[in-house]
C-alpha atoms as a printed R data frame, in Angstrom:
   type eleno elety resid chain resno        x      y       z
1  ATOM     1    CA   MET     A     1 -143.646 70.327 -39.705
2  ATOM     2    CA   TYR     A     2 -143.975 70.823 -43.465
3  ATOM     3    CA   ILE     A     3 -142.096 74.146 -43.322
4  ATOM     4    CA   GLN     A     4 -139.167 72.492 -41.527
5  ATOM     5    CA   PHE     A     5 -139.092 69.781 -44.204
6  ATOM     6    CA   ALA     A     6 -139.011 72.446 -46.943
7  ATOM     7    CA   VAL     A     7 -136.302 74.449 -45.157
8  ATOM     8    CA   ASP     A     8 -134.213 71.314 -44.650
9  ATOM     9    CA   GLY     A     9 -134.588 70.411 -48.318
10 ATOM    10    CA   ALA     A    10 -133.609 73.918 -49.409
11 ATOM    11    CA   SER     A    11 -130.519 73.818 -47.174
12 ATOM    12    CA   ARG     A    12 -129.433 70.477 -48.622
13 ATOM    13    CA   MET     A    13 -130.042 71.762 -52.156
14 ATOM    14    CA   GLN     A    14 -127.900 74.830 -51.452
15 ATOM    15    CA   ALA     A    15 -125.113 72.612 -50.119
16 ATOM    16    CA   LEU     A    16 -125.372 70.418 -53.219
17 ATOM    17    CA   ILE     A    17 -125.141 73.430 -55.548
18 ATOM    18    CA   THR     A    18 -122.149 74.799 -53.639
19 ATOM    19    CA   ASP     A    19 -120.421 71.423 -53.753
20 ATOM    20    CA   LEU     A    20 -121.077 71.077 -57.491
21 ATOM    21    CA   LEU     A    21 -119.639 74.534 -58.120
22 ATOM    22    CA   ASN     A    22 -116.559 73.653 -56.087
23 ATOM    23    CA   TYR     A    23 -116.223 70.368 -57.973
24 ATOM    24    CA   SER     A    24 -116.415 72.168 -61.307
25 ATOM    25    CA   ARG     A    25 -113.476 74.342 -60.259
26 ATOM    26    CA   VAL     A    26 -111.244 71.378 -59.395
27 ATOM    27    CA   THR     A    27 -109.797 71.086 -62.877
28 ATOM    28    CA   ARG     A    28 -108.981 74.780 -62.983
29 ATOM    29    CA   ILE     A    29 -107.324 75.028 -59.584
30 ATOM    30    CA   SER     A    30 -104.007 73.286 -59.066
31 ATOM    31    CA   LYS     A    31 -103.874 72.060 -55.482
32 ATOM    32    CA   GLU     A    32 -102.080 69.276 -53.635
33 ATOM    33    CA   PRO     A    33 -104.275 66.289 -52.731
34 ATOM    34    CA   GLU     A    34 -105.218 66.082 -49.072
35 ATOM    35    CA   SER     A    35 -106.430 63.348 -46.753
36 ATOM    36    CA   ILE     A    36 -110.134 63.180 -46.036
37 ATOM    37    CA   ASN     A    37 -112.171 61.592 -43.278
38 ATOM    38    CA   CYS     A    38 -114.198 58.941 -45.112
39 ATOM    39    CA   LYS     A    39 -116.193 58.024 -41.995
40 ATOM    40    CA   PHE     A    40 -117.358 61.644 -41.668
41 ATOM    41    CA   ILE     A    41 -118.378 61.748 -45.338
42 ATOM    42    CA   LEU     A    42 -120.196 58.405 -45.120
43 ATOM    43    CA   ASN     A    43 -122.076 59.521 -41.997
44 ATOM    44    CA   HIS     A    44 -123.073 62.753 -43.757
45 ATOM    45    CA   VAL     A    45 -124.333 60.837 -46.815
46 ATOM    46    CA   LEU     A    46 -126.209 58.333 -44.638
47 ATOM    47    CA   SER     A    47 -127.799 61.213 -42.754
48 ATOM    48    CA   ASN     A    48 -128.988 62.765 -46.024
49 ATOM    49    CA   LEU     A    49 -130.379 59.439 -47.254
50 ATOM    50    CA   ARG     A    50 -131.790 58.130 -43.966
51 ATOM    51    CA   VAL     A    51 -135.446 58.357 -45.046
52 ATOM    52    CA   ILE     A    52 -134.845 56.525 -48.341
53 ATOM    53    CA   ILE     A    53 -132.699 53.921 -46.602
54 ATOM    54    CA   LYS     A    54 -135.412 53.295 -44.013
55 ATOM    55    CA   GLU     A    55 -138.242 53.190 -46.585
56 ATOM    56    CA   ASN     A    56 -136.357 50.626 -48.665
57 ATOM    57    CA   LYS     A    57 -135.060 48.699 -45.642
58 ATOM    58    CA   ALA     A    58 -131.590 49.027 -47.146
59 ATOM    59    CA   THR     A    59 -128.438 47.860 -45.441
60 ATOM    60    CA   ILE     A    60 -125.266 49.923 -45.791
61 ATOM    61    CA   SER     A    61 -121.876 48.528 -44.888
62 ATOM    62    CA   MET     A    62 -118.373 49.939 -44.928
63 ATOM    63    CA   ILE     A    63 -115.002 48.242 -45.120
64 ATOM    64    CA   LEU     A    64 -112.130 50.197 -43.633
65 ATOM    65    CA   TYR     A    65 -108.727 49.900 -45.242
66 ATOM    66    CA   ARG     A    66 -105.707 51.187 -43.392
67 ATOM    67    CA   MET     A    67 -102.851 52.629 -45.403
């Protein structure tokens, strides 16, 4: 159980480092903006924070705007 927790944490940390590196390159790479799936991103974030959300009995809500 503890090993799986450590492996999961290491995987999330690696994803965070990769994302930060990609973010740091944004200003150096000229690219057209693209649409993103906000629901997918929110679900991913909620999945990463599920333990903290549960421990704090937090409520998360989302308002969808159509363009």
